[in-house]
TORVO-129497 format. One record per residue: y, x, z of N, C-alpha, C, O in turn; chain. Coordinates in steps of 0.02 Angstrom, whole numbers. Layout:
N
n_v:n_u:n_w:ca_v:ca_u:ca_w:c_v:c_u:c_w:o_v:o_u:o_w:sefi
Y:X:Z:Y:X:Z:Y:X:Z:Y:X:Z:A;
...
END
This chain:
122
n_v:n_u:n_w:ca_v:ca_u:ca_w:c_v:c_u:c_w:o_v:o_u:o_w:sefi
458:1795:-5283:395:1769:-5261:361:1734:-5321:392:1695:-5357:A;
298:1749:-5329:259:1716:-5382:251:1642:-5364:241:1625:-5306:A;
255:1600:-5414:254:1528:-5403:191:1506:-5366:195:1465:-5320:A;
134:1533:-5385:73:1511:-5353:70:1530:-5279:28:1504:-5242:A;
114:1575:-5257:117:1594:-5187:175:1559:-5150:182:1566:-5089:A;
215:1522:-5187:271:1485:-5157:243:1423:-5123:212:1382:-5156:A;
254:1416:-5058:226:1357:-5024:250:1291:-5053:215:1241:-5050:A;
310:1290:-5082:335:1229:-5112:295:1211:-5175:281:1152:-5188:A;
276:1261:-5213:235:1249:-5273:167:1219:-5253:145:1170:-5281:A;
136:1251:-5204:71:1226:-5180:77:1156:-5150:33:1115:-5159:A;
132:1144:-5115:144:1077:-5086:152:1026:-5142:125:971:-5138:A;
190:1043:-5194:200:997:-5251:134:981:-5285:123:923:-5304:A;
92:1030:-5295:27:1019:-5326:-15:973:-5281:-48:927:-5306:A;
-14:986:-5217:-52:945:-5170:-26:873:-5171:-65:826:-5169:A;
39:864:-5173:68:796:-5177:47:761:-5240:30:702:-5239:A;
47:796:-5296:23:767:-5359:-49:743:-5350:-66:687:-5369:A;
-90:786:-5323:-161:770:-5315:-174:713:-5266:-226:681:-5269:A;
-126:701:-5221:-132:645:-5175:-98:582:-5204:-93:531:-5170:A;
-77:586:-5266:-43:531:-5301:24:515:-5270:48:458:-5275:A;
55:564:-5239:123:558:-5211:171:586:-5264:201:639:-5254:A;
178:550:-5318:212:576:-5377:288:584:-5366:317:632:-5392:A;
319:538:-5330:390:545:-5317:402:607:-5274:448:646:-5287:A;
361:616:-5223:367:674:-5179:355:739:-5218:390:788:-5207:A;
305:739:-5261:291:797:-5303:353:815:-5344:373:873:-5348:A;
382:764:-5375:442:774:-5415:497:807:-5373:529:856:-5395:A;
509:781:-5314:561:807:-5271:547:879:-5249:592:921:-5249:A;
485:893:-5231:467:960:-5208:474:1012:-5263:505:1064:-5253:A;
447:997:-5322:450:1045:-5377:521:1051:-5405:538:1103:-5433:A;
561:1000:-5397:630:1003:-5421:670:1056:-5383:715:1087:-5411:A;
652:1067:-5320:685:1120:-5281:676:1188:-5315:723:1226:-5321:A;
615:1202:-5337:601:1265:-5370:635:1266:-5439:665:1316:-5458:A;
630:1211:-5475:659:1206:-5542:734:1220:-5540:761:1254:-5585:A;
769:1195:-5489:841:1206:-5484:858:1280:-5472:912:1303:-5492:A;
813:1316:-5441:824:1387:-5425:804:1433:-5483:833:1487:-5490:A;
756:1412:-5523:729:1455:-5575:769:1449:-5639:782:1394:-5663:A;
789:1505:-5666:828:1505:-5729:793:1545:-5783:824:1565:-5833:A;
729:1557:-5773:691:1596:-5822:643:1552:-5861:650:1491:-5865:A;
594:1585:-5890:543:1554:-5932:502:1501:-5895:479:1453:-5925:A;
493:1511:-5830:451:1466:-5790:484:1397:-5779:450:1349:-5763:A;
548:1394:-5789:586:1332:-5777:557:1273:-5817:552:1217:-5792:A;
538:1286:-5879:510:1233:-5922:442:1210:-5896:426:1151:-5900:A;
403:1256:-5869:338:1239:-5840:347:1189:-5782:313:1138:-5779:A;
393:1206:-5737:406:1161:-5681:430:1093:-5706:408:1041:-5682:A;
476:1094:-5754:503:1032:-5781:448:989:-5812:449:928:-5805:A;
401:1020:-5845:346:983:-5876:305:947:-5823:290:887:-5831:A;
287:981:-5770:247:949:-5717:289:895:-5683:262:842:-5667:A;
352:908:-5673:397:857:-5643:397:795:-5686:393:739:-5660:A;
403:803:-5752:406:745:-5796:339:708:-5798:337:646:-5800:A;
285:744:-5797:219:712:-5796:211:673:-5731:188:616:-5731:A;
230:703:-5674:226:668:-5610:271:607:-5611:252:553:-5587:A;
332:613:-5637:378:557:-5641:349:501:-5684:361:442:-5671:A;
312:520:-5736:279:470:-5778:227:430:-5738:223:369:-5746:A;
189:464:-5697:141:429:-5655:176:385:-5603:152:331:-5586:A;
233:408:-5579:272:366:-5532:296:303:-5568:292:248:-5539:A;
320:310:-5629:341:251:-5668:282:204:-5679:290:143:-5674:A;
224:232:-5694:164:191:-5704:148:152:-5639:133:93:-5641:A;
152:187:-5582:140:154:-5518:190:97:-5506:172:46:-5475:A;
250:105:-5530:302:54:-5522:296:-3:-5571:332:-53:-5567:A;
250:3:-5619:241:-50:-5669:290:-45:-5726:309:-95:-5756:A;
311:17:-5742:357:29:-5797:321:72:-5849:333:132:-5854:A;
276:41:-5889:235:80:-5934:274:118:-5988:255:174:-6005:A;
328:90:-6013:366:126:-6064:399:188:-6036:406:238:-6070:A;
420:184:-5973:447:244:-5940:395:297:-5932:408:357:-5941:A;
334:276:-5914:278:323:-5907:263:357:-5973:255:417:-5976:A;
259:317:-6026:243:343:-6092:295:395:-6113:278:449:-6138:A;
358:379:-6105:412:424:-6125:409:490:-6086:414:544:-6114:A;
400:485:-6020:398:545:-5979:337:587:-5993:341:649:-5994:A;
279:556:-6003:219:594:-6019:227:631:-6086:209:689:-6091:A;
254:597:-6135:264:630:-6201:309:691:-6193:295:744:-6220:A;
363:683:-6157:411:738:-6147:379:795:-6108:386:854:-6126:A;
344:778:-6054:311:829:-6014:256:866:-6052:249:927:-6046:A;
217:828:-6090:164:859:-6130:192:907:-6182:164:961:-6193:A;
247:888:-6213:277:933:-6263:300:998:-6231:295:1051:-6262:A;
325:994:-6171:350:1055:-6137:293:1099:-6111:298:1160:-6114:A;
240:1068:-6086:187:1107:-6054:139:1139:-6105:101:1184:-6088:A;
143:1115:-6166:97:1138:-6220:94:1214:-6225:40:1242:-6232:A;
150:1246:-6221:152:1319:-6231:123:1360:-6173:116:1421:-6177:A;
106:1326:-6119:79:1360:-6060:3:1355:-6056:-28:1376:-6006:A;
-28:1328:-6108:-101:1323:-6110:-132:1392:-6118:-98:1436:-6146:A;
-191:1404:-6096:-237:1360:-6061:-227:1362:-5984:-241:1312:-5951:A;
-202:1418:-5958:-193:1426:-5885:-126:1459:-5874:-108:1506:-5908:A;
-89:1433:-5825:-24:1462:-5808:-13:1453:-5733:-24:1399:-5707:A;
7:1506:-5699:16:1505:-5626:-47:1477:-5592:-41:1440:-5543:A;
-104:1496:-5617:-169:1474:-5590:-182:1400:-5600:-232:1374:-5575:A;
-139:1365:-5636:-149:1294:-5651:-191:1288:-5714:-176:1320:-5765:A;
-243:1248:-5711:-283:1234:-5770:-245:1184:-5813:-256:1124:-5810:A;
-199:1211:-5853:-155:1170:-5895:-197:1132:-5946:-182:1074:-5962:A;
-249:1163:-5971:-292:1132:-6022:-320:1066:-5998:-318:1016:-6033:A;
-348:1065:-5937:-378:1003:-5912:-325:952:-5895:-336:892:-5904:A;
-268:974:-5870:-213:927:-5855:-189:893:-5919:-180:832:-5921:A;
-177:933:-5971:-153:906:-6034:-204:855:-6063:-185:801:-6085:A;
-267:873:-6062:-318:828:-6089:-318:761:-6052:-324:709:-6083:A;
-313:764:-5986:-315:703:-5946:-252:660:-5958:-257:599:-5964:A;
-194:692:-5961:-132:654:-5972:-132:625:-6042:-111:568:-6052:A;
-155:663:-6091:-160:637:-6159:-205:575:-6162:-191:528:-6198:A;
-260:577:-6125:-306:519:-6122:-271:459:-6092:-275:403:-6119:A;
-236:469:-6036:-199:414:-6005:-145:388:-6051:-134:327:-6054:A;
-111:432:-6085:-59:412:-6132:-88:368:-6187:-60:315:-6203:A;
-143:389:-6216:-175:350:-6269:-197:281:-6244:-189:231:-6278:A;
-226:280:-6184:-248:217:-6155:-189:170:-6141:-193:110:-6155:A;
-135:197:-6115:-76:156:-6100:-42:132:-6163:-19:75:-6167:A;
-39:175:-6214:-9:154:-6277:-50:98:-6309:-22:50:-6335:A;
-117:104:-6307:-160:53:-6335:-152:-13:-6297:-152:-67:-6326:A;
-146:-7:-6231:-137:-67:-6190:-71:-101:-6204:-66:-163:-6200:A;
-20:-62:-6220:45:-91:-6236:39:-135:-6299:73:-186:-6304:A;
-3:-114:-6345:-13:-152:-6407:-47:-218:-6393:-32:-269:-6425:A;
-93:-218:-6345:-132:-279:-6331:-104:-319:-6272:-125:-376:-6260:A;
-56:-290:-6237:-28:-325:-6179:-69:-318:-6116:-55:-352:-6066:A;
-119:-275:-6117:-161:-264:-6058:-129:-214:-6010:-80:-180:-6028:A;
-156:-210:-5951:-136:-160:-5902:-198:-120:-5884:-239:-143:-5845:A;
-204:-60:-5912:-266:-22:-5902:-271:9:-5832:-221:23:-5800:A;
-332:19:-5810:-345:58:-5751:-353:130:-5774:-400:147:-5809:A;
-307:172:-5754:-308:241:-5777:-346:286:-5728:-344:275:-5668:A;
-380:335:-5756:-411:387:-5716:-359:442:-5708:-352:486:-5750:A;
-322:439:-5653:-266:485:-5642:-293:555:-5629:-337:564:-5587:A;
-266:603:-5665:-292:672:-5656:-269:704:-5592:-222:681:-5559:A;
-302:758:-5575:-279:803:-5523:-263:870:-5557:-288:884:-5611:A;
-222:908:-5525:-206:974:-5550:-253:1024:-5517:-254:1031:-5456:A;
-291:1058:-5559:-341:1106:-5534:-312:1176:-5536:-287:1199:-5587:A;
-315:1209:-5478:-295:1279:-5475:-356:1323:-5483:-408:1311:-5453:A;
-349:1373:-5524:-403:1421:-5536:-387:1483:-5496:-340:1519:-5511:A;
-426:1495:-5446:-412:1551:-5400:-453:1612:-5417:-447:1663:-5384:A;
END
């Protein structure tokens, strides 16, 4: 089954977009555990990005920074679009949040982030 047609994939994307990052992580991890091919890294990247936002929600900025960096490094090779996901816009938004959070860490501030959504291109 193609990922974009897997109800779990669509559910995970929807959970991300609803800012249910822990749930997104859990849902996509089901697919990640089953997949042993090239797509496995794609799932892992989104899982790590979602986990980073969960850490941010929990008030653990260094955890968010680490997970975003790792997820961004993995998802880079899937640009610009993969499984109908607009990877380009997701990467740009996460990179912006990463830069803002890193700058805030230097000043001791807690920024209000514009949390991205994952856009599917149909």
